[in-house]
KEDOMAR-716840 format. One line per field, with one value per atom (N, C-alpha, C): x, y, z; residue in three letters; residue number from 0. Coordinates in Angstrom, 3 decimals. Layout:
REM KEDOMAR-716840
x c(X	...)
y c(Y	...)
z c(Z	...)
resn c(ala	...)
resi c(NUM	...)
//
This chain:
REM KEDOMAR-716840
x c(0.253	1.432	0.967	1.353	1.026	1.808	1.031	1.832	2.806	4.108	5.158	5.372	5.854	5.947	7.349	7.948	9.157	9.264	10.217	10.345	10.066	9.263	8.967	9.991	10.047	11.014	10.543	9.231	8.622	7.403	7.270	6.034	5.292	4.033	3.112	2.243	2.169	1.277	0.168	-1.012	-2.000	-1.731	-2.340	-2.066	-2.995	-4.175	-5.213	-5.637	-5.465	-5.769	-4.707	-3.655	-2.461	-1.201	-0.880	0.143	-0.155	-1.227	-1.611	-3.264	-3.467	-4.724	-5.774	-6.050	-6.939	-8.362	-8.677	-10.080	-11.196	-10.993	-12.156	-12.370	-11.313	-11.353	-12.059	-11.472	-12.032	-13.444	-13.853	-15.169	-16.273	-15.698	-16.552	-16.884	-15.986	-16.083	-17.132	-17.020	-17.992	-19.335	-19.469	-20.748	-21.476	-20.576	-21.030	-21.609	-20.836	-21.237	-22.410	-22.558	-23.762	-24.956	-24.877	-26.003	-26.585	-25.727	-26.250	-26.982	-26.850	-27.593	-28.720	-29.090	-30.256	-29.949	-28.639	-28.234	-27.706	-28.336	-27.836	-27.238	-25.935	-25.280	-24.547	-24.478	-23.586	-22.112	-21.179	-19.763	-19.475	-20.104	-19.892	-20.484	-21.594	-22.148	-21.302	-20.895	-20.016	-18.652	-18.128	-16.871	-17.117	-18.247	-18.527	-18.902	-19.317	-19.651	-18.468	-17.814	-16.876	-15.265	-14.813	-13.428	-12.924	-11.894	-11.254	-11.913	-12.889	-13.579	-12.984	-13.104	-12.765	-13.735	-13.573	-14.478	-15.503	-15.223	-16.219	-17.322	-16.639	-17.681	-18.571	-17.859	-18.666	-19.820	-19.437	-20.489	-21.627	-21.336	-22.374	-23.260	-22.569	-23.389	-24.267	-23.760	-24.584	-25.613	-25.501	-26.650	-27.741	-27.278	-28.230	-29.028	-28.467	-29.235	-30.026	-30.026	-30.799	-30.390	-29.016	-28.344	-28.376	-28.802	-28.813	-27.431	-26.352	-25.118	-24.794	-24.183	-23.839	-22.664	-22.497	-21.525	-20.026	-19.899	-18.679	-18.360	-19.296	-19.354	-17.816	-17.181	-15.923	-14.944	-14.845	-13.777	-14.184	-15.432	-15.793	-15.453	-15.730	-15.545	-14.119	-13.412	-11.938	-11.360	-11.871	-11.261	-11.565	-12.815	-13.226	-12.343	-12.064	-11.328	-9.871	-9.205	-7.866	-7.680	-8.685	-8.745	-8.679	-9.520	-9.627	-8.302	-7.766	-6.498	-5.405	-5.324	-4.142	-4.220	-5.182	-5.204	-4.340	-4.088	-3.301	-3.936	-3.044	-3.438	-2.075	-2.243	-1.012	-0.819	0.455	0.899	0.181	-0.127	-0.697	0.439	0.057	0.922	1.712	3.036	3.947	4.562	4.094	4.553	6.028	6.428	7.834	8.805	8.451	9.323	9.322	8.237	8.105	9.000	8.938	9.604	11.117	11.486	12.934	13.434	12.634	12.938	13.109	12.224	12.300	13.576	13.883	15.126	16.453	16.327	17.472	17.674	16.590	16.576	16.842	16.839	17.015	15.855	14.616	13.495	12.813	12.435	11.949	10.425	10.033	8.521	8.119	6.719	6.210	4.803	4.053	2.693	1.752	0.624	-0.288	-1.630	-2.252	-3.583	-4.566	-5.887	-6.847	-7.013	-6.278	-6.311	-5.442	-5.620	-4.712	-3.383	-2.470	-1.184	-1.355	-2.245	-2.509	-2.821	-3.663	-4.087	-2.942	-2.002	-0.990	0.136	0.189	1.176	0.774	-0.430	-0.833	-0.614	-1.134	-1.041	0.334	0.980	2.401	3.392	3.144	3.928	4.194	3.051	3.065	3.749	3.839	4.424	5.906	6.435	7.757	8.007	6.928	6.998	6.709	6.350	6.235	7.494	8.532	9.751	10.368	9.933	10.505	9.782	8.543	7.828	7.657	7.663	7.513	8.789	8.946	7.903	8.065	9.164	9.573	8.874	8.296	7.567	6.241	5.533	4.233	3.320	2.198	1.392	-0.095	-0.573	-1.952	-2.836	-4.053	-5.058	-5.433	-5.315	-5.447	-4.485	-3.295	-2.156	-2.191	-2.394	-2.348	-3.538	-4.716	-5.930	-6.556	-6.053	-6.592	-6.751	-7.774	-8.051	-8.364	-8.183	-8.550	-10.058	-10.703	-10.238	-9.513	-9.269	-8.461	-7.112	-6.270	-4.961	-3.907	-4.270	-3.233	-2.335	-2.748	-1.781	-0.825	-1.148	-0.176	0.814	0.253	1.114	2.082	1.663	2.526	3.656	3.336	4.436	5.458	4.880	5.826	6.648	6.017	6.850	7.841	7.584	8.450	9.767	9.572	10.591	11.163	10.720	11.155	11.026	9.881	9.636	8.413	8.526	7.448	6.262	5.005	3.889	3.962	4.454	4.525	5.547	6.427	7.402	7.001	5.705	5.255	4.353	4.329	3.308	2.616	1.266	0.506	-0.229	-0.206	-0.731	-1.946	-3.212	-4.433	-5.439	-6.276	-7.459	-8.661	-8.829	-10.163	-10.350	-11.618	-12.050	-11.670	-11.643	-11.249	-9.645	-9.013	-7.471	-7.190	-7.998	-7.654	-8.026	-9.122	-9.516	-8.446	-7.948	-6.813	-5.684	-5.319	-4.208	-4.447	-5.555	-5.845	-5.899	-6.357	-6.418	-4.921	-4.111	-2.819	-1.818	-2.414	-1.566	-0.553	-0.905	-0.073	-0.535	0.255	-0.081	-0.605	-1.621	-2.179	-2.358	-1.762	-2.057	-3.283	-4.278	-5.432	-5.482	-5.160	-4.948	-6.355	-6.717	-8.109	-7.785	-7.659	-7.485	-8.715	-9.828	-11.114	-12.093	-12.922	-13.857	-13.275	-14.260	-13.756	-13.047	-13.115	-12.412	-12.823	-14.050	-14.688	-14.556	-14.835	-14.820	-13.433	-12.429	-11.047	-10.721	-10.992	-10.593	-11.401	-12.594	-13.311	-12.716	-11.764	-10.955	-9.480	-9.422	-7.970	-7.109	-7.318	-6.436	-6.187	-4.953	-4.581	-4.697	-5.536	-5.825	-4.741	-4.661	-3.688	-4.251	-3.987	-4.539	-3.454	-2.330	-1.231	-0.034	0.665	1.789	2.991	3.008	4.035	4.027	2.907	2.761	3.361	3.551	4.007	5.366	6.334	7.669	7.510	6.819	6.637	5.856	4.886	4.035	4.885	5.977	6.744	8.178	8.308	9.559	10.681	10.483	11.543	11.621	12.627	12.876	13.354	12.668	13.226	14.347	15.716	16.659	17.486)
y c(26.627	26.627	25.860	26.236	25.417	24.192	23.136	21.759	21.989	21.270	21.270	19.750	19.655	18.333	18.333	17.054	16.862	17.025	17.464	17.673	16.226	16.029	14.715	14.304	12.859	12.220	11.935	11.869	11.722	12.464	13.350	14.109	13.429	13.077	12.521	13.462	13.803	14.725	14.030	14.378	14.048	14.793	14.266	14.888	15.985	15.676	16.653	17.484	18.814	19.845	20.175	19.482	19.606	19.872	19.140	19.275	20.152	19.668	20.276	20.864	22.006	22.687	22.159	20.853	20.070	19.751	20.057	19.595	20.299	21.665	22.334	21.839	21.687	21.248	19.829	18.870	17.601	17.458	18.115	17.970	18.867	19.842	20.391	19.451	18.608	17.653	16.536	16.142	15.210	15.848	17.065	17.680	17.756	18.187	18.436	16.927	16.013	14.570	14.090	14.205	13.677	14.496	15.674	16.466	15.754	15.230	14.603	13.158	12.748	11.547	11.865	13.206	13.569	13.963	13.959	14.488	15.877	16.847	18.221	18.724	18.850	19.382	20.566	21.510	22.651	22.193	22.911	22.676	22.535	23.386	23.234	21.859	21.599	20.267	19.066	19.194	18.095	18.048	19.086	19.005	18.572	19.117	18.561	17.168	16.599	15.036	14.342	14.767	13.783	14.109	15.296	15.461	14.473	13.737	12.645	11.312	11.313	10.002	9.198	7.897	7.120	7.289	6.916	6.940	5.835	4.739	3.810	4.433	5.216	5.871	6.943	7.723	8.634	7.904	6.847	6.130	5.684	5.105	4.695	5.810	6.953	7.981	8.590	8.694	9.323	8.433	7.116	6.177	6.346	6.372	6.468	7.722	8.729	10.111	10.121	8.983	8.977	8.923	9.056	9.123	7.588	7.427	6.142	5.966	5.563	5.582	4.118	4.260	3.020	2.213	0.987	0.122	0.800	1.535	2.116	3.379	3.912	5.259	5.732	4.928	5.326	5.444	4.526	4.829	5.944	6.296	7.307	8.800	8.777	10.071	10.309	9.201	9.299	9.875	9.435	9.919	11.431	11.851	13.245	14.033	13.543	14.158	14.432	13.281	13.379	14.368	14.478	15.464	16.760	17.097	18.420	18.745	17.922	18.172	18.295	17.684	17.855	19.323	20.047	21.313	22.265	21.672	22.437	22.627	22.179	22.517	23.007	23.990	24.505	23.746	23.943	23.430	24.368	23.815	24.700	25.693	26.907	27.959	27.658	27.784	27.487	26.174	25.162	23.788	23.619	24.319	24.321	24.677	25.772	26.239	25.228	24.677	23.729	22.441	22.062	20.888	21.098	22.236	22.665	22.829	23.259	23.276	21.872	20.929	19.677	18.934	19.242	18.647	19.242	20.509	21.080	20.588	20.258	19.716	18.322	17.651	16.149	15.298	16.053	15.321	14.578	13.193	12.495	12.937	12.856	13.098	12.145	11.972	11.146	11.655	10.976	11.325	10.046	10.262	9.114	9.593	8.976	9.448	8.365	8.666	7.821	7.709	8.671	8.896	7.760	7.689	6.671	7.179	6.469	6.883	7.530	7.080	7.833	9.301	9.529	10.889	11.738	11.145	11.750	11.981	11.009	11.254	12.609	12.926	14.049	15.191	15.325	16.399	16.743	15.731	15.981	16.136	15.350	15.400	16.743	17.500	18.757	19.766	19.464	20.403	19.980	18.961	18.510	17.634	17.110	16.351	14.913	14.473	12.959	12.250	12.767	12.128	12.113	13.123	13.152	12.077	11.791	10.864	9.437	9.293	7.971	7.213	5.888	5.149	4.953	5.304	4.982	5.819	6.908	7.683	8.123	7.084	7.302	6.198	6.416	5.378	5.652	4.859	5.048	4.006	4.405	3.426	2.451	2.814	1.962	0.837	1.176	0.290	-0.726	-0.110	-0.836	-1.645	-1.153	-1.819	-1.429	-0.347	0.177	1.686	2.189	3.702	4.297	5.602	6.461	6.432	6.388	6.646	5.705	4.382	3.363	3.862	3.511	3.998	3.380	2.281	1.476	2.192	3.169	4.003	4.658	5.251	5.973	5.041	3.895	2.886	2.328	2.056	1.469	2.469	3.688	4.705	4.713	4.731	4.711	3.522	2.365	1.179	1.179	1.597	1.805	2.662	3.661	4.595	4.146	3.122	2.561	3.739	4.344	5.419	5.046	5.250	5.010	6.020	5.588	6.463	7.806	7.745	8.987	9.998	9.423	10.417	10.806	10.620	11.049	12.195	13.022	14.135	14.136	14.057	13.942	15.397	15.840	16.916	16.661	17.111	16.678	17.800	17.589	18.547	18.020	16.692	16.006	15.432	15.021	14.516	13.017	12.413	10.968	10.900	11.940	11.762	11.980	13.029	13.310	12.116	11.490	10.347	9.231	9.016	8.001	8.318	9.593	9.844	9.625	9.937	9.663	8.167	7.420	5.893	5.326	6.045	5.465	6.019	6.834	7.416	8.601	9.245	10.247	11.624	12.504	13.835	14.461	15.151	15.731	17.216	17.886	19.181	19.280	19.996	20.094	21.429	21.301	22.455	22.883	24.097	24.695	26.257	26.470	27.835	28.816	28.072	28.747	28.053	28.751	27.995	27.813	27.284	27.055	25.835	24.757	23.600	22.731	22.832	22.102	20.581	20.113	18.856	18.217	18.899	18.413	18.417	19.615	19.631	18.666	18.283	17.196	15.862	15.627	14.382	14.638	15.643	15.864	16.573	17.081	17.893	19.159	19.710	21.001	21.905	22.877	23.706	24.623	24.951	25.973	26.321	27.605	28.039	28.411	28.114	28.582	27.664	27.135	26.215	27.002	28.370	29.124	28.892	28.380	28.228	26.957	26.054	24.713	24.683	25.306	25.341	25.620	26.728	27.062	25.845	25.346	24.334	23.025	22.830	21.681	21.898	23.147	23.588	23.765	24.217	24.512	25.917	26.609	27.989	28.023	28.553	28.750	29.674	29.143	30.180	30.122)
z c(95.568	94.559	93.304	92.152	91.095	91.004	90.355	90.299	89.318	89.654	88.694	88.242	87.083	86.340	85.897	85.883	85.297	83.781	83.235	81.726	81.109	80.186	79.573	78.705	78.677	77.836	76.525	76.290	75.021	74.897	73.895	73.597	72.492	72.696	71.707	71.256	69.875	69.272	68.379	68.600	67.757	66.366	65.343	64.032	63.718	63.285	62.888	63.980	63.695	64.701	65.657	65.703	66.689	65.785	64.930	64.020	62.842	62.238	60.974	61.218	60.611	60.880	59.817	59.984	59.064	59.504	60.740	61.052	60.518	60.192	59.635	58.195	57.441	56.059	55.997	56.822	56.813	57.209	58.339	58.752	57.757	57.078	55.939	54.852	54.538	53.576	54.018	55.354	55.804	55.835	56.232	56.403	54.995	53.949	52.688	52.089	52.348	51.982	52.614	53.954	54.665	54.193	53.720	53.162	52.053	51.293	50.069	50.337	51.714	52.052	53.091	53.198	54.045	55.392	55.802	57.221	57.010	57.365	57.304	58.704	58.769	59.869	59.587	60.585	60.437	60.640	60.305	60.438	61.984	62.779	64.140	64.840	64.336	64.812	64.383	63.074	62.568	63.415	63.706	64.596	65.956	66.719	67.883	68.019	66.999	67.100	66.703	65.717	64.942	65.136	65.697	65.887	66.910	66.459	67.281	67.155	66.354	66.082	64.909	65.054	63.723	62.762	61.434	60.445	60.699	61.421	61.690	62.682	63.652	64.584	63.784	62.882	62.114	61.301	60.691	59.938	60.938	61.953	62.927	63.443	63.738	64.282	63.200	62.022	60.907	60.637	60.530	60.361	61.459	62.809	63.763	63.703	63.107	62.969	61.636	60.917	59.780	58.393	58.359	56.998	56.574	55.147	54.564	53.791	54.400	53.622	53.090	51.890	51.158	51.862	51.601	52.115	51.768	50.784	50.431	50.939	51.826	52.296	52.850	53.813	54.268	53.273	52.320	51.239	50.374	50.105	49.315	50.083	51.218	52.008	52.235	52.350	52.480	51.202	50.073	48.835	48.624	48.954	48.835	49.879	51.015	51.977	51.514	50.957	50.400	49.268	48.471	47.330	47.940	48.832	49.496	50.183	50.963	51.723	50.752	49.615	48.740	48.165	48.282	47.851	48.836	50.021	50.923	52.324	53.327	54.688	55.509	56.288	56.994	58.113	58.688	60.031	61.025	62.097	63.230	63.641	63.804	64.077	65.355	65.336	66.346	66.467	65.659	65.604	65.174	64.015	63.678	64.749	65.444	66.555	67.750	68.003	69.024	68.812	67.700	67.166	67.260	66.809	66.780	68.311	69.203	70.547	71.034	70.889	71.469	71.016	69.669	69.037	69.823	70.048	70.780	72.160	72.716	74.118	74.168	72.997	73.035	73.434	73.384	73.697	72.483	72.713	71.521	71.388	70.048	69.947	68.818	68.682	67.712	67.488	66.657	66.329	66.443	67.195	67.419	66.950	65.902	65.333	65.168	65.164	64.744	63.197	62.613	61.046	60.524	59.131	58.383	58.099	57.800	57.269	55.920	55.204	53.789	53.981	54.990	55.289	55.795	56.688	57.244	56.222	55.265	54.211	53.382	53.203	52.616	53.433	54.671	55.391	55.909	56.423	56.879	55.691	54.767	53.541	52.939	52.751	52.102	53.050	54.278	55.287	55.811	55.162	55.510	56.827	57.251	58.475	58.269	57.153	56.910	57.113	56.594	56.686	58.145	58.814	60.264	61.067	60.837	61.750	61.209	59.897	59.143	59.028	59.229	59.934	61.387	62.020	63.327	64.409	64.129	65.122	64.691	64.137	63.641	64.044	64.744	65.291	64.861	63.904	63.379	63.941	64.177	64.644	63.424	62.220	61.069	61.035	61.370	61.319	62.449	63.699	65.041	65.325	64.744	65.158	66.509	67.020	68.255	68.167	68.655	68.403	69.812	69.831	70.976	70.905	72.105	73.461	74.192	73.574	74.199	74.326	75.226	75.405	74.576	73.720	73.103	72.321	71.554	70.612	71.423	72.498	73.377	74.128	74.603	75.201	74.273	72.957	71.973	71.631	71.578	71.358	72.606	73.765	74.901	75.028	74.659	74.629	73.569	72.399	71.208	71.647	72.298	72.729	74.106	74.547	75.990	77.082	77.151	78.044	78.789	80.256	81.139	80.856	81.100	80.795	81.590	82.833	83.667	82.950	82.152	81.521	80.143	79.775	78.487	78.618	77.627	77.517	76.289	76.283	75.164	74.841	73.593	73.197	72.218	72.682	72.036	71.854	70.978	70.806	70.923	71.214	71.195	72.464	72.781	74.032	73.977	72.855	72.874	73.126	72.508	72.702	74.331	74.783	76.141	77.070	76.649	77.486	77.327	76.129	75.918	76.712	76.937	77.525	79.089	79.630	81.051	81.281	80.325	80.577	80.372	79.822	79.689	80.955	81.611	82.707	82.466	81.414	80.845	81.050	81.227	81.337	79.987	79.853	78.572	78.571	77.660	77.269	76.261	76.598	75.651	74.801	73.486	72.701	72.347	72.690	72.444	72.215	70.915	70.342	70.624	70.428	70.705	71.625	72.275	73.203	74.526	75.446	76.812	77.083	76.203	76.395	77.427	77.951	79.028	78.706	77.485	77.116	77.381	77.199	77.362	78.799	79.519	81.021	81.744	81.281	81.981	82.003	81.056	80.874	81.510	82.209	82.892	82.115	80.960	80.116	80.593	80.574	80.902	79.692	79.726	78.562	78.177	77.010	76.573	75.170	74.650	73.461	72.310	72.474	71.654	71.872	70.694	70.870	71.492	71.332	72.076	73.596	74.126	75.541	76.034	75.193	75.556	76.276	75.748	76.517	77.936	78.336	79.693	80.421	79.895	80.402	80.832	80.077	80.344	80.902	81.331	82.069	81.206	80.001	79.050	78.696	78.549	78.012	76.572	75.738	74.351	74.357	74.451	74.469	73.072)
resn c(met	met	met	pro	pro	pro	thr	thr	thr	thr	thr	thr	phe	phe	phe	pro	pro	pro	thr	thr	thr	pro	pro	pro	lys	lys	lys	leu	leu	leu	val	val	val	ile	ile	ile	phe	phe	phe	asp	asp	asp	cys	cys	cys	asp	asp	asp	gly	gly	gly	val	val	val	leu	leu	leu	val	val	val	asp	asp	asp	ser	ser	ser	glu	glu	glu	val	val	val	val	val	val	ser	ser	ser	asn	asn	asn	gln	gln	gln	val	val	val	val	val	val	ala	ala	ala	asp	asp	asp	asn	asn	asn	leu	leu	leu	ala	ala	ala	arg	arg	arg	phe	phe	phe	gly	gly	gly	leu	leu	leu	asn	asn	asn	leu	leu	leu	thr	thr	thr	leu	leu	leu	ser	ser	ser	glu	glu	glu	cys	cys	cys	met	met	met	asn	asn	asn	trp	trp	trp	phe	phe	phe	val	val	val	gly	gly	gly	ala	ala	ala	thr	thr	thr	met	met	met	asp	asp	asp	asp	asp	asp	val	val	val	leu	leu	leu	gln	gln	gln	ile	ile	ile	ala	ala	ala	arg	arg	arg	glu	glu	glu	lys	lys	lys	gly	gly	gly	ala	ala	ala	glu	glu	glu	leu	leu	leu	pro	pro	pro	pro	pro	pro	thr	thr	thr	trp	trp	trp	ile	ile	ile	asp	asp	asp	asp	asp	asp	val	val	val	tyr	tyr	tyr	gln	gln	gln	glu	glu	glu	thr	thr	thr	tyr	tyr	tyr	glu	glu	glu	arg	arg	arg	leu	leu	leu	gln	gln	gln	gln	gln	gln	gly	gly	gly	val	val	val	pro	pro	pro	leu	leu	leu	val	val	val	gln	gln	gln	gly	gly	gly	ile	ile	ile	pro	pro	pro	glu	glu	glu	leu	leu	leu	leu	leu	leu	glu	glu	glu	leu	leu	leu	leu	leu	leu	asp	asp	asp	arg	arg	arg	gln	gln	gln	gly	gly	gly	ile	ile	ile	gln	gln	gln	cys	cys	cys	cys	cys	cys	val	val	val	ala	ala	ala	ser	ser	ser	asn	asn	asn	gly	gly	gly	ser	ser	ser	glu	glu	glu	asp	asp	asp	lys	lys	lys	met	met	met	arg	arg	arg	ile	ile	ile	thr	thr	thr	leu	leu	leu	gly	gly	gly	gln	gln	gln	asn	asn	asn	gly	gly	gly	leu	leu	leu	trp	trp	trp	asp	asp	asp	arg	arg	arg	phe	phe	phe	his	his	his	pro	pro	pro	asn	asn	asn	ala	ala	ala	met	met	met	phe	phe	phe	ser	ser	ser	ala	ala	ala	his	his	his	ser	ser	ser	leu	leu	leu	gly	gly	gly	val	val	val	ser	ser	ser	lys	lys	lys	pro	pro	pro	glu	glu	glu	pro	pro	pro	gly	gly	gly	leu	leu	leu	phe	phe	phe	leu	leu	leu	ala	ala	ala	ala	ala	ala	ala	ala	ala	ser	ser	ser	his	his	his	phe	phe	phe	asp	asp	asp	val	val	val	gln	gln	gln	ala	ala	ala	arg	arg	arg	asp	asp	asp	cys	cys	cys	leu	leu	leu	val	val	val	ile	ile	ile	glu	glu	glu	asp	asp	asp	ser	ser	ser	thr	thr	thr	thr	thr	thr	gly	gly	gly	ala	ala	ala	thr	thr	thr	ala	ala	ala	ala	ala	ala	ala	ala	ala	arg	arg	arg	ala	ala	ala	gly	gly	gly	met	met	met	arg	arg	arg	cys	cys	cys	leu	leu	leu	gly	gly	gly	tyr	tyr	tyr	lys	lys	lys	pro	pro	pro	glu	glu	glu	gly	gly	gly	asp	asp	asp	gly	gly	gly	ala	ala	ala	asp	asp	asp	leu	leu	leu	ser	ser	ser	asp	asp	asp	gln	gln	gln	gly	gly	gly	ala	ala	ala	glu	glu	glu	leu	leu	leu	phe	phe	phe	asn	asn	asn	ala	ala	ala	met	met	met	ala	ala	ala	gln	gln	gln	val	val	val	pro	pro	pro	arg	arg	arg	leu	leu	leu	ile	ile	ile	gly	gly	gly	leu	leu	leu	ala	ala	ala	asp	asp	asp	asp	asp	asp)
resi c(0	0	0	1	1	1	2	2	2	3	3	3	4	4	4	5	5	5	6	6	6	7	7	7	8	8	8	9	9	9	10	10	10	11	11	11	12	12	12	13	13	13	14	14	14	15	15	15	16	16	16	17	17	17	18	18	18	19	19	19	20	20	20	21	21	21	22	22	22	23	23	23	24	24	24	25	25	25	26	26	26	27	27	27	28	28	28	29	29	29	30	30	30	31	31	31	32	32	32	33	33	33	34	34	34	35	35	35	36	36	36	37	37	37	38	38	38	39	39	39	40	40	40	41	41	41	42	42	42	43	43	43	44	44	44	45	45	45	46	46	46	47	47	47	48	48	48	49	49	49	50	50	50	51	51	51	52	52	52	53	53	53	54	54	54	55	55	55	56	56	56	57	57	57	58	58	58	59	59	59	60	60	60	61	61	61	62	62	62	63	63	63	64	64	64	65	65	65	66	66	66	67	67	67	68	68	68	69	69	69	70	70	70	71	71	71	72	72	72	73	73	73	74	74	74	75	75	75	76	76	76	77	77	77	78	78	78	79	79	79	80	80	80	81	81	81	82	82	82	83	83	83	84	84	84	85	85	85	86	86	86	87	87	87	88	88	88	89	89	89	90	90	90	91	91	91	92	92	92	93	93	93	94	94	94	95	95	95	96	96	96	97	97	97	98	98	98	99	99	99	100	100	100	101	101	101	102	102	102	103	103	103	104	104	104	105	105	105	106	106	106	107	107	107	108	108	108	109	109	109	110	110	110	111	111	111	112	112	112	113	113	113	114	114	114	115	115	115	116	116	116	117	117	117	118	118	118	119	119	119	120	120	120	121	121	121	122	122	122	123	123	123	124	124	124	125	125	125	126	126	126	127	127	127	128	128	128	129	129	129	130	130	130	131	131	131	132	132	132	133	133	133	134	134	134	135	135	135	136	136	136	137	137	137	138	138	138	139	139	139	140	140	140	141	141	141	142	142	142	143	143	143	144	144	144	145	145	145	146	146	146	147	147	147	148	148	148	149	149	149	150	150	150	151	151	151	152	152	152	153	153	153	154	154	154	155	155	155	156	156	156	157	157	157	158	158	158	159	159	159	160	160	160	161	161	161	162	162	162	163	163	163	164	164	164	165	165	165	166	166	166	167	167	167	168	168	168	169	169	169	170	170	170	171	171	171	172	172	172	173	173	173	174	174	174	175	175	175	176	176	176	177	177	177	178	178	178	179	179	179	180	180	180	181	181	181	182	182	182	183	183	183	184	184	184	185	185	185	186	186	186	187	187	187	188	188	188	189	189	189	190	190	190	191	191	191	192	192	192	193	193	193	194	194	194	195	195	195	196	196	196	197	197	197	198	198	198	199	199	199	200	200	200	201	201	201	202	202	202	203	203	203	204	204	204	205	205	205	206	206	206	207	207	207	208	208	208	209	209	209	210	210	210	211	211	211	212	212	212	213	213	213	214	214	214	215	215	215	216	216	216	217	217	217	218	218	218	219	219	219	220	220	220	221	221	221	222	222	222)
//
C-alpha cells in the first residue's frame, strides 16, 4: 500500500524554479558571464552544477575549473542577473492555484531560498507574491547567514511558525534543497518537470512534474 502522510501545517517553497521559472534565465546569465573569463559551459552544464548553489559556491567552483574571476565577480554577476530578470520571469505553472488552495485550507506557507531578498523582490514582486511573503514568511540565506544544504533555513521557518519539522512539507527543485529538507527531518516533494530526477530522489525527495499534482500528494482535494 502507498505511504500516507498527514496534511502539512506549513508548506515551505523554494523560490527559483519552484515559485518562479527563473533558473534558465539566471543560469544563462552566469554561463555568458563565465565565458568572458575563459570558462565555456553549456546551459545544461551550468544548471547541473549551479542550481541550488549559493553564489559563493558558484565562484569557488568556477575558479576551480579555471575561470580567473575578479574580486567583484559576485556583485557584478548579480547586477547582470537582476537586469535580465527585470525583463520578466513568469510564475511556475500551477503556483497561483496551489497557493489559493492552501489559503482555502488554512495551511500556512512561506519561501526559503539561498537567493537574496533583492533577487526575490524582482522575481516575486513582478508576479504579485513579494507582498504575500515579505517580510514575515520569507527566509533568505543572505539574511540568516545559513544556506542549503544545511537545514537552518527550513528549521528557522518551522520555528517562526511554531510548527514541528514532521508537520512541514518542503517543495524543492535542487539537490541542495532536498538534502536540507532531509537533514531538517521534513518531507520533501522534488519538482522535476523534465528529466528523471535521480539527483532529487537520491536525497529522499518524492518526485512530481506538475504543481497540479501537489494537492493529491498532500491529501487535499481542490474543491
